C-alpha positions, -999 to 999 in steps of 0.1 A, spaced: -692 6 -120 -670 21 -147 -633 11 -152 -619 43 -136 -641 38 -105 -629 2 -103 -592 13 -104 -599 39 -77 -615 11 -56 -583 -9 -56 -566 -7 -22 -529 3 -18 -504 -23 -6 -498 -3 26 -535 -4 34 -537 -42 29 -505 -48 49 -522 -30 78 -553 -52 76 -554 -75 106 -561 -105 83 -526 -101 69 -509 -104 102 -507 -142 100 -493 -140 65 -465 -117 76 -458 -139 106 -455 -170 83 -438 -155 53 -422 -122 62 -434 -87 55 -413 -82 23 -424 -115 7 -460 -109 16 -459 -74 2 -444 -87 -30 -471 -113 -35 -498 -87 -27 -483 -66 -54 -484 -95 -78 -520 -102 -71 -529 -65 -73 -514 -63 -108 -535 -93 -118 -566 -75 -106 -556 -44 -127 -552 -67 -157 -586 -82 -151 -602 -48 -149 -585 -38 -181 -601 -69 -197 -636 -59 -185 -639 -77 -152 -661 -62 -125 -643 -73 -92 -664 -54 -68 -661 -29 -39 -629 -20 -21 -637 -44 7 -644 -71 -18 -612 -63 -37 -591 -63 -4 -606 -97 5 -598 -111 -29 -562 -98 -27 -556 -114 7 -572 -147 -2 -553 -150 -35 -520 -140 -18 -525 -166 9 -531 -194 -16 -501 -183 -37 -478 -180 -7 -488 -214 6 -481 -229 -27 -448 -211 -31 -435 -222 3 -446 -258 0 -414 -279 0 -402 -286 -35 -385 -318 -25 -414 -340 -13 -419 -377 -4 -437 -397 -32 -449 -432 -36 -426 -450 -61 -449 -477 -77 -431 -476 -110 -418 -511 -106 -382 -498 -106 -370 -503 -70 -338 -481 -73 -353 -453 -94 -328 -426 -101 -354 -399 -106 -372 -409 -74 -342 -408 -50 -329 -444 -53 -325 -462 -20 -347 -454 10 -326 -451 41 -326 -476 70 -341 -461 102 -307 -464 119 -292 -442 92 -320 -416 95 -315 -415 133 -277 -410 129 -283 -381 104 -307 -364 127 -285 -368 157 -254 -354 141 -274 -325 126 -284 -311 160 -251 -294 168 -214 -296 167 -197 -330 159 -162 -344 157 -163 -344 119 -126 -335 115 -115 -337 152 -97 -367 167 -112 -371 202 -83 -394 213 -55 -369 205 -74 -336 206 -59 -328 172 -74 -323 137 -88 -356 123 -96 -370 88 -134 -370 81 -132 -402 61 -118 -420 91 -154 -424 104 -162 -448 76 -128 -461 63 -124 -488 89 -158 -502 81 -152 -501 43 -119 -519 48 -134 -545 71 -161 -553 46 -140 -553 14 -106 -564 25 -91 -532 12 -60 -516 28 -76 -481 28 -106 -462 16 -119 -427 9 -153 -413 -1 -167 -386 -24 -202 -374 -33 -211 -400 -59 -195 -428 -80 -190 -406 -111 -169 -383 -89 -150 -413 -76 -141 -424 -111 -131 -388 -121 -109 -384 -90 -92 -417 -94 -84 -411 -131 -72 -376 -126 -50 -386 -97 -34 -417 -113 -34 -409 -150 -33 -371 -156 -19 -365 -191 -13 -403 -195 -32 -432 -210 -58 -455 -194 -65 -488 -212 -102 -498 -214 -121 -524 -235 -144 -510 -262 -171 -531 -248 -170 -512 -215 -172 -476 -228 -205 -471 -212 -230 -443 -212 -254 -443 -182 -282 -419 -171 -275 -382 -171 -251 -386 -201 -223 -401 -179 -199 -414 -205 -165 -430 -197 -147 -412 -226 -161 -379 -215 -151 -385 -179 -116 -394 -190 -113 -362 -210 -125 -341 -180 -100 -361 -158 -72 -349 -182 -62 -384 -191 -63 -402 -225 -85 -432 -234 -67 -461 -251 -95 -484 -261 -88 -520 -270 -106 -550 -285 -139 -547 -302 -174 -540 -289 -182 -577 -284 -148 -593 -280 -117 -582 -260 -88 -605 -251 -59 -603 -227 -34 -598 -255 -53 -567 -265 -45 -551 -232 -9 -563 -233 -3 -549 -268 -17 -515 -257 7 -510 -228 34 -485 -235 55 -457 -219 25 -434 -216 2 -460 -200 -8 -451 -165 -35 -477 -156 -57 -505 -168 -93 -502 -161 -124 -524 -159 -159 -508 -161 -192 -524 -150 -215 -522 -180 -243 -512 -156 -274 -509 -178 -267 -534 -206 -251 -568 -213 -233 -582 -243 -244 -617 -251 -238 -641 -280 -204 -642 -297 -186 -622 -271 -155 -624 -249 -142 -602 -221 -112 -603 -197 -119 -606 -160 -102 -585 -133 -86 -617 -121 -70 -622 -155 -59 -586 -158 -44 -583 -123 -12 -603 -131 -7 -583 -162 -11 -550 -144 13 -561 -116 39 -573 -141 40 -538 -157 37 -521 -123 4 -504 -133 -26 -499 -111 -57 -519 -120 -89 -499 -115 -123 -515 -114 -155 -494 -115 -181 -517 -99 -210 -493 -106 -237 -501 -82 -214 -523 -61 -224 -549 -35 -210 -558 -2 -227 -592 0 -235 -622 -22 -270 -614 -33 -276 -649 -44 -278 -658 -7 -311 -639 -7 -325 -654 -38 -314 -625 -60 -293 -627 -92 -256 -628 -83 -235 -596 -85 -198 -595 -80 -189 -581 -46 -164 -554 -36 -145 -580 -15 -143 -604 -45 -128 -576 -66 -101 -568 -40 -94 -606 -36 -89 -609 -74 -60 -584 -72 -77 -551 -82 -58 -522 -69 -87 -497 -66 -124 -502 -67 -151 -476 -70 -188 -481 -63 -220 -463 -52 -235 -461 -17 -271 -454 -27 -279 -484 -49 -275 -520 -39 -258 -509 -7 -290 -493 3 -275 -462 18 -269 -425 10 -257 -411 -22 -219 -413 -23 -189 -428 -41 -167 -452 -23 -130 -457 -33 -111 -486 -17 -79 -504 -24 -42 -499 -19 -31 -476 8 -5 -458 -12 -30 -450 -40 -57 -438 -16 -31 -415 0 -24 -400 -34 -61 -396 -41 -67 -378 -7 -40 -353 -16 -56 -344 -49 -70 -308 -46 -103 -319 -62 -110 -342 -33 -121 -313 -12 -146 -303 -38 -161 -338 -37 -160 -347 0 -190 -359 20 -207 -337 46 -213 -348 81 -249 -360 75 -240 -383 47 -210 -397 66 -232 -404 96 -257 -423 74 -230 -442 56 -213 -453 88 -246 -466 102 -254 -485 70 -219 -501 68 -222 -513 103 -254 -532 94 -234 -553 70 -214 -568 98 -246 -586 107 -257 -600 73 -284 -623 89 -303 -591 99 -300 -572 67 -334 -580 53 -350 -565 84 -327 -535 85 -322 -523 49 -354 -513 30 -338 -518 -4 -330 -555 3 -363 -561 19 -381 -548 -12 -359 -567 -36 -364 -600 -18 -402 -598 -14 -419 -629 -27 -445 -626 -55 -471 -642 -31 -465 -615 -5 -468 -587 -31 -500 -602 -45 -515 -602 -10 -507 -565 -8 -522 -558 -42 -554 -578 -35 -559 -561 -2 -554 -527 -17 -577 -534 -46 -603 -546 -22 -601 -516 0 -604 -493 -30 -633 -511 -46 -664 -489 -48 -646 -460 -32 -630 -445 -63 -649 -429 -92 -673 -455 -106 -659 -452 -141 -624 -462 -129 -621 -499 -130 -595 -517 -109 -578 -551 -113 -547 -569 -100 -523 -581 -127 -489 -600 -127 -460 -579 -138 -422 -577 -136 -402 -553 -114 -367 -540 -122 -339 -535 -97 -329 -502 -114 -300 -477 -114 -278 -499 -136 -279 -529 -112 -284 -563 -129 -300 -546 -160 -313 -578 -177 -328 -593 -146 -364 -588 -135 -383 -598 -104 -419 -612 -105 -444 -589 -90 -481 -578 -89 -497 -544 -97 -530 -527 -90 -541 -516 -124 -563 -485 -130 -580 -490 -163 -587 -459 -183 -624 -452 -187 -638 -442 -221 -631 -407 -230 -602 -404 -206 -565 -409 -212 -539 -426 -190 -521 -392 -189 -552 -377 -171 -550 -404 -144 -512 -401 -139 -515 -363 -136 -542 -368 -110 -520 -393 -91 -492 -368 -91 -515 -341 -77 -525 -362 -46 -514 -350 -11 -486 -376 -13 -479 -379 -51 -481 -414 -66 -458 -423 -94 -467 -454 -114 -463 -464 -151 -485 -466 -181 -490 -497 -203 -517 -501 -230 -535 -470 -218 -538 -482 -182 -520 -471 -151 -500 -498 -133 -491 -494 -96 -465 -520 -89 -468 -531 -52 -433 -544 -47 -422 -512 -30 -455 -506 -11 -452 -514 25 -481 -496 41 -512 -502 19 -536 -486 45 -519 -452 43 -516 -455 6 -553 -464 2 -563 -434 23 -542 -411 1 -556 -426 -31 -592 -419 -20 -585 -382 -28 -583 -393 -64 -621 -386 -69 -616 -349 -60 -584 -346 -80 -600 -361 -111 -630 -339 -108 -609 -307 -102 
């Protein structure tokens, strides 16, 4: 068949849309979207003919169009945000969604999503209410703060506090605390955007109380401490604690702000984890305002929590930017549910997945890794060798950056003529993508965060087809 005959054999979009085989596509994706994709596929057929392809008869071309469009539409409408297996060894992985939610938080989110709620309505008075009231009492109960408010993340919390308390004025911060964390979040840049001026004191490794005192002047609006999050300064170093700064701030009638970073509501050492200063400890030390995250060590939804003096919280709530940063009803419902769990600390390991994963013993993880390796043996491609190796997990998201946790991983050794990149790509292409890490041209699947090895093993068995695709 010559080229002109092939072009004449191509069906029109209207003809294909009237084909009974397209009815299900229209029902699933809409007539306009289906027509658009058919047009895209028709253009590809035209290009193929121009390049010498011989697609076939009109019936064959119509079938090709419908099949290709069905595949393309299914791929297009597949959710972009999907569950994955995080086996990187970083428990709170920023790129992989950080903390998994407790079931009670998930239930609360679903429940409040079904219809109207009393988000900003006081049921006792019948008048307009304050949305942060749903979580404020619990934050205050757990931290000892007078008042609290919430925003969409801790970066927003820092920005809002600085803009409210120090606009066009100076904030004194140690040079050793001028951090940069993931996503180019830098304290100097945040201060600039908050319209306040950074007054850095001390040196990178040593800052003393007299450095802060010498910096205080007429333009000073606040003293600030910042959690170093993803690094520590050791060796010949010195820093000033919040407890030491609090009397100085009080003497000069300046607010002391303490950005706790990940933040923790409990003494983690009680669970065998490295100690992290708690929000309650900071308030007890005399800090006027603390800020911290909800989706890291707290094990809840992404948010920024601001707690401290009632008069300062009142000023923050009146800042016009607060409205742009406020939490939605779903996040508030999840946060309230998680905060309530902390009133029963003896049950936290059973209720909060993040803490359960962080406190797993190496022996328990090795049992999971051994069981998984055994169930996969002989069922994956013969050239893909499997072993179980000891490794170290990280907490992640700036929490306890120099501390690691003993763990075990199932290791997929790269066969000759294959790269680790080929295996990681195949793992990402599985029905439920698997994200591991590579080391010495092998793929390591850290089992610390793996709680259901049977479902995981069933998913991993698709690796043969994926590697051969």
